[in-house]
C-alpha positions as CSV (number, residue, x, y, z in Angstrom):
1,M,0.0,-0.1,0.2
2,E,1.1,3.7,-0.6
3,A,2.3,6.1,2.2
4,A,-0.9,6.4,3.9
5,A,-1.0,2.9,4.5
6,A,2.0,2.8,6.9
7,G,-0.2,4.4,9.6
8,T,2.7,6.9,10.8
9,V,3.8,10.5,9.9
10,K,6.0,11.0,7.0
11,A,8.1,13.6,8.5
12,G,11.4,15.0,8.1
13,S,14.5,13.2,8.2
14,G,15.7,11.7,11.5
15,S,19.5,12.9,11.6
16,R,19.6,12.3,15.2
17,S,20.4,8.5,14.7
18,A,23.6,9.2,12.6
19,S,25.5,10.2,16.0
20,K,24.6,7.2,17.5
21,G,26.9,5.1,14.9
22,S,27.5,1.5,16.3
23,S,27.5,1.8,20.1
24,D,24.2,0.7,20.2
25,G,24.2,-1.4,17.0
26,G,25.4,-4.8,18.6
27,V,23.2,-7.5,17.2
28,A,21.8,-9.5,20.2
29,S,19.1,-12.2,20.9
30,P,15.6,-10.6,21.7
31,S,14.5,-10.8,25.4
32,L,10.8,-11.1,25.0
33,G,8.1,-10.6,27.8
34,C,5.8,-7.7,29.0
35,P,5.9,-5.7,30.5
36,G,8.0,-3.9,27.9
37,V,10.6,-5.4,25.7
38,T,14.5,-5.1,25.5
39,V,16.4,-5.9,22.3
40,C,19.6,-4.9,21.3
41,G,19.9,-2.4,24.2
42,H,16.6,-0.6,23.4
43,S,13.6,-1.0,25.2
44,S,9.9,-0.5,24.4
45,P,7.2,0.8,26.8
46,P,5.0,-1.8,28.2
47,C,2.9,-3.8,26.3
48,P,-0.7,-1.9,25.6
49,E,-3.7,-3.7,26.0
50,F,-4.9,-4.3,22.5
51,Q,-8.5,-3.7,21.9
52,H,-8.6,-1.3,24.5
53,Q,-12.1,-0.1,24.3
54,Y,-11.4,3.3,22.0
55,K,-14.2,5.0,20.3
56,L,-13.9,7.2,17.2
57,D,-15.5,10.1,19.3
58,D,-12.1,9.7,21.8
59,F,-10.1,11.6,19.2
60,D,-9.3,14.7,17.7
61,T,-8.0,15.2,14.1
62,V,-5.1,17.1,14.3
63,A,-4.1,16.6,10.3
64,T,-4.0,14.4,7.2
65,V,-0.7,13.2,7.3
66,G,-1.0,10.8,4.0
67,T,-2.9,9.3,1.6
68,G,-3.2,6.0,-0.6
69,T,-5.2,4.0,-2.9
70,F,-7.7,2.8,-0.7
71,G,-7.2,5.0,2.7
72,R,-5.7,7.8,4.3
73,V,-3.4,8.2,7.7
74,H,-4.7,10.9,10.0
75,L,-2.8,12.0,13.1
76,V,-5.0,12.1,16.1
77,K,-4.7,13.3,19.7
78,E,-6.5,11.5,22.3
79,K,-9.1,13.8,24.2
80,T,-8.5,12.6,27.8
81,A,-4.6,11.4,27.8
82,K,-3.6,13.6,25.4
83,H,-1.7,11.0,23.3
84,Y,-1.0,11.2,19.8
85,F,-1.9,8.3,17.3
86,A,-1.9,7.5,14.0
87,L,-5.7,6.5,12.5
88,K,-5.6,4.8,9.2
89,V,-9.0,4.9,7.6
90,M,-9.7,2.5,4.9
91,S,-12.8,2.4,2.3
92,I,-14.1,-1.0,2.5
93,P,-15.6,-0.7,-1.1
94,D,-11.9,0.3,-2.0
95,V,-10.4,-2.6,-0.4
96,I,-13.0,-5.2,-2.0
97,R,-12.8,-3.7,-5.3
98,L,-8.9,-3.7,-5.5
99,K,-8.8,-7.0,-3.7
100,Q,-6.7,-6.0,-1.0
101,E,-8.9,-8.3,1.8
102,Q,-6.1,-10.6,2.4
103,H,-3.4,-7.7,2.8
104,V,-5.3,-6.0,5.4
105,H,-6.1,-9.0,7.1
106,N,-2.2,-9.9,7.2
107,E,-1.5,-6.4,8.2
108,K,-3.9,-6.7,11.7
109,S,-3.2,-10.4,12.7
110,V,0.7,-9.9,12.1
111,L,0.2,-6.6,14.3
112,K,-1.8,-7.9,17.0
113,E,0.8,-10.8,17.6
114,V,4.0,-8.9,17.8
115,N,5.4,-6.4,20.5
116,H,8.8,-5.3,19.9
117,P,10.5,-1.8,20.1
118,F,11.7,-1.8,16.3
119,L,8.0,-3.0,15.2
120,V,5.3,0.0,14.7
121,R,2.5,-0.9,17.3
122,L,-1.4,-1.6,16.5
123,F,-3.5,-0.5,19.6
124,W,-7.3,-0.7,18.4
125,T,-9.0,-1.8,15.4
126,S,-12.7,-1.3,14.3
127,H,-15.1,-1.0,11.4
128,D,-18.6,0.6,10.5
129,D,-20.3,0.3,6.9
130,R,-18.1,2.1,5.2
131,F,-14.5,2.3,6.4
132,L,-11.7,0.2,8.3
133,Y,-10.0,1.9,11.3
134,M,-6.9,1.1,12.7
135,L,-5.1,2.8,15.4
136,M,-1.4,2.8,15.3
137,E,1.6,4.3,17.1
138,Y,2.8,7.6,16.0
139,V,6.3,7.7,14.7
140,P,7.3,11.6,14.0
141,G,10.8,10.7,12.7
142,G,9.7,9.8,9.0
143,E,11.3,7.5,6.6
144,L,14.8,6.1,6.4
145,F,14.4,6.6,2.6
146,S,14.2,10.1,2.9
147,Y,17.2,10.2,5.3
148,L,19.1,8.2,3.0
149,R,18.1,10.4,0.1
150,N,19.2,13.7,1.7
151,M,22.8,12.0,3.0
152,G,23.4,10.5,-0.4
153,R,24.9,7.4,1.4
154,F,25.8,6.3,4.8
155,N,29.1,6.1,6.6
156,N,29.9,2.7,8.1
157,S,28.9,3.2,11.6
158,T,25.5,4.8,10.4
159,G,24.9,1.6,8.2
160,L,26.1,-0.7,10.9
161,F,23.9,0.9,13.3
162,Y,20.6,0.7,10.9
163,S,21.5,-2.5,9.7
164,S,21.7,-4.0,13.2
165,E,18.5,-2.6,14.2
166,I,17.0,-4.1,11.2
167,I,18.4,-7.6,11.8
168,C,16.9,-7.6,15.2
169,A,13.4,-6.8,14.0
170,I,13.8,-9.6,11.2
171,E,14.9,-12.0,13.6
172,Y,12.2,-11.4,16.1
173,L,9.7,-11.8,13.4
174,H,11.3,-15.2,12.1
175,S,11.2,-16.4,15.7
176,K,7.3,-15.9,15.6
177,E,7.4,-17.8,12.0
178,I,6.5,-14.4,10.2
179,V,7.9,-13.4,7.2
180,Y,7.9,-9.7,6.4
181,R,8.5,-9.9,2.4
182,D,8.4,-6.1,2.0
183,L,11.7,-4.8,3.2
184,K,12.7,-1.2,1.7
185,P,13.8,2.0,3.1
186,E,10.2,3.4,2.5
187,N,9.1,1.0,4.9
188,I,11.8,1.7,7.6
189,L,10.6,4.6,9.9
190,L,12.4,6.6,12.5
191,D,11.2,7.2,15.9
192,R,12.1,10.6,18.1
193,E,15.2,9.0,19.2
194,G,16.2,8.0,15.8
195,H,15.8,4.1,16.5
196,I,14.0,2.3,13.4
197,K,10.1,1.1,13.4
198,L,9.4,-1.6,10.5
199,T,6.0,-0.6,9.0
200,D,3.3,-1.7,6.2
201,F,2.7,-5.5,6.9
202,G,0.3,-5.8,4.4
203,F,2.7,-8.7,2.5
204,A,3.7,-10.1,5.9
205,K,2.7,-13.9,6.1
206,K,2.5,-16.4,9.2
207,L,4.3,-19.7,7.9
208,S,2.7,-22.9,8.5
209,D,3.3,-26.3,7.4
210,R,2.3,-26.1,3.8
211,Y,4.3,-23.0,3.1
212,H,7.5,-23.3,1.6
213,L,10.1,-20.6,1.0
214,H,12.1,-20.3,-2.2
215,C,15.0,-18.0,-2.3
216,F,16.2,-16.6,-6.0
217,I,19.7,-15.1,-6.7
218,L,20.0,-12.7,-9.4
219,P,23.5,-12.8,-11.2
220,C,25.4,-9.4,-10.7
């Protein structure tokens, strides 16, 4: 899905992360559990209660931050706690017309299962007669793609920092028998501290015994 499907704000480049270099970049096995998750020396907040009984009226819309083929993303603020979220709103007729039902289902089912500091978080889902709603984590740092485009290329320490966090995220998904299948700079977001968040899980798949993976290596 296009930018709107990421459920995050596509903001300016996250130059804060370059200074971290390899100091935070060692690849470690995830230490899983709630409350909180610690991976590669970086901790996530405690696990949210998925399907907390939110209502659309609980939020004020601040801005529309992205649009896609069959939906858009709004930056919203919770009225009571004043927390910011990204609310993905998808048109049900457009999802059906474009045969994207499975992708939407994949994203929801995967995000309900995972909890990791380098993966975008899903807090609530709902629907009405016209729209599907996914309340997701607000990631203010923008795309790694934008940062890479502005920099031209990364130095070794910056490349190692990002690569190690990506490996941590993919390793965690594989430990849950989930394949991501859409890794690209546009789907890697930066949080306010410059750490990565993988987003857009429409192509992700939970493996079972009937699935077989094939690897193709293209000649140089």
